[in-house]
Every structure is written in structure tokens, then in C-alpha cells.
Legacy VTK file of the C-alpha trace (Angstrom):
# vtk DataFile Version 3.0
C-alpha trace
ASCII
DATASET POLYDATA
POINTS 95 float
158.141 -72.942 169.466
159.524 -70.498 171.992
157.498 -70.178 175.202
156.341 -66.610 175.029
154.640 -64.387 175.698
154.170 -63.525 172.052
152.179 -60.504 170.829
148.691 -60.927 169.415
148.312 -58.407 166.597
144.517 -58.212 166.167
143.678 -54.520 165.624
142.035 -53.171 168.751
143.670 -55.892 170.904
147.322 -55.644 169.850
148.735 -53.345 172.542
148.441 -55.645 175.579
147.268 -59.102 174.427
149.667 -62.036 174.467
149.799 -65.762 173.845
152.350 -68.456 174.420
153.375 -72.004 175.155
153.847 -73.629 178.549
154.801 -77.063 179.741
152.751 -78.796 182.449
152.771 -82.272 183.997
150.021 -83.156 181.495
152.118 -82.018 178.537
152.546 -78.784 176.597
149.700 -76.369 176.005
149.073 -72.980 174.414
147.421 -70.100 176.243
146.135 -66.606 175.426
145.545 -63.545 177.570
143.492 -60.954 175.679
143.042 -57.327 176.711
141.389 -54.744 174.438
143.496 -51.646 173.810
140.960 -49.320 175.435
141.292 -51.163 178.770
144.922 -50.114 179.254
148.124 -51.885 180.311
147.081 -52.511 183.924
143.656 -53.963 183.118
142.626 -57.518 183.865
142.354 -59.763 180.828
138.881 -59.851 179.306
139.605 -63.297 177.883
141.773 -66.016 179.438
142.322 -69.172 177.414
144.108 -71.627 179.698
143.676 -75.075 181.237
141.540 -76.527 182.675
138.880 -74.795 180.574
140.944 -75.107 177.406
143.787 -77.535 176.807
145.098 -76.389 173.448
147.983 -78.094 171.665
148.209 -76.323 168.268
148.122 -72.768 166.941
145.159 -73.719 164.748
143.193 -74.868 167.817
144.145 -71.680 169.653
142.952 -69.567 166.714
139.574 -71.386 166.723
139.050 -70.828 170.446
140.108 -67.167 170.242
137.726 -66.569 167.319
134.795 -67.876 169.379
135.880 -66.022 172.542
136.109 -62.715 170.652
132.637 -63.049 169.114
130.847 -60.982 171.818
133.399 -58.162 171.397
133.482 -57.889 167.593
130.748 -56.612 165.233
131.285 -59.671 162.992
132.775 -63.100 163.622
136.487 -63.030 162.813
137.508 -66.234 160.982
140.007 -68.484 162.757
142.276 -68.353 159.697
142.607 -64.592 160.171
143.140 -64.991 163.921
145.976 -67.435 163.136
147.626 -64.751 160.996
147.474 -62.263 163.879
149.052 -64.898 166.145
151.952 -65.695 163.843
152.666 -62.812 161.437
153.581 -59.308 162.583
151.942 -56.472 160.686
154.185 -54.618 158.225
154.672 -51.786 160.715
156.462 -54.257 163.078
158.733 -55.883 160.479
LINES 1 96
95 0 1 2 3 4 5 6 7 8 9 10 11 12 13 14 15 16 17 18 19 20 21 22 23 24 25 26 27 28 29 30 31 32 33 34 35 36 37 38 39 40 41 42 43 44 45 46 47 48 49 50 51 52 53 54 55 56 57 58 59 60 61 62 63 64 65 66 67 68 69 70 71 72 73 74 75 76 77 78 79 80 81 82 83 84 85 86 87 88 89 90 91 92 93 94
């Protein structure tokens, strides 16, 4: 996996949100920095998923944590399987 940042294509969060992979002395981990579109490009992230609060090793784990972190911002809980798709598959308009 390439380090990143990679885009996160969840509608309403896709303009400025990113995720990626970093190496630390404790081993590799995945991170996410999520900013809703309405906040703009210079806004602080609403959601940070990084160590030490989250030490995530797989995309599936990252999708689970993002799904829970987004819960207060979404009208319904978005399943982790759908989050994983938005982490790994660009929408047709980007292909």
C-alpha cells in the first residue's frame, strides 16, 4: 500500500478528507483525517483517527472506526462495508 494521503470518497466528505498509511517505531498504521465539504479546505479536521487513540493496521479496521466516528454527523449509521468502498474505490466520475 502506498503511503498517502488517499482521498476518502464519502459523499459530503469527499472534497477534503484523506486517509493513508504511515510507519512508526511501533510498526505501520493507518490514519484518517475527515473534514466535511461544508467546512472548506482550510478547516480543521472534525475527525482525526490516529495513534495513540487508534492504532489501526487494516483497511477493514479503519472502515469500522470511521463508521463509528461518523455516526454523530450522519442521519443513519453508515455500514463499515460501505465506508471501505469509499476508502478504496473511486466513484465513476473519478475513473
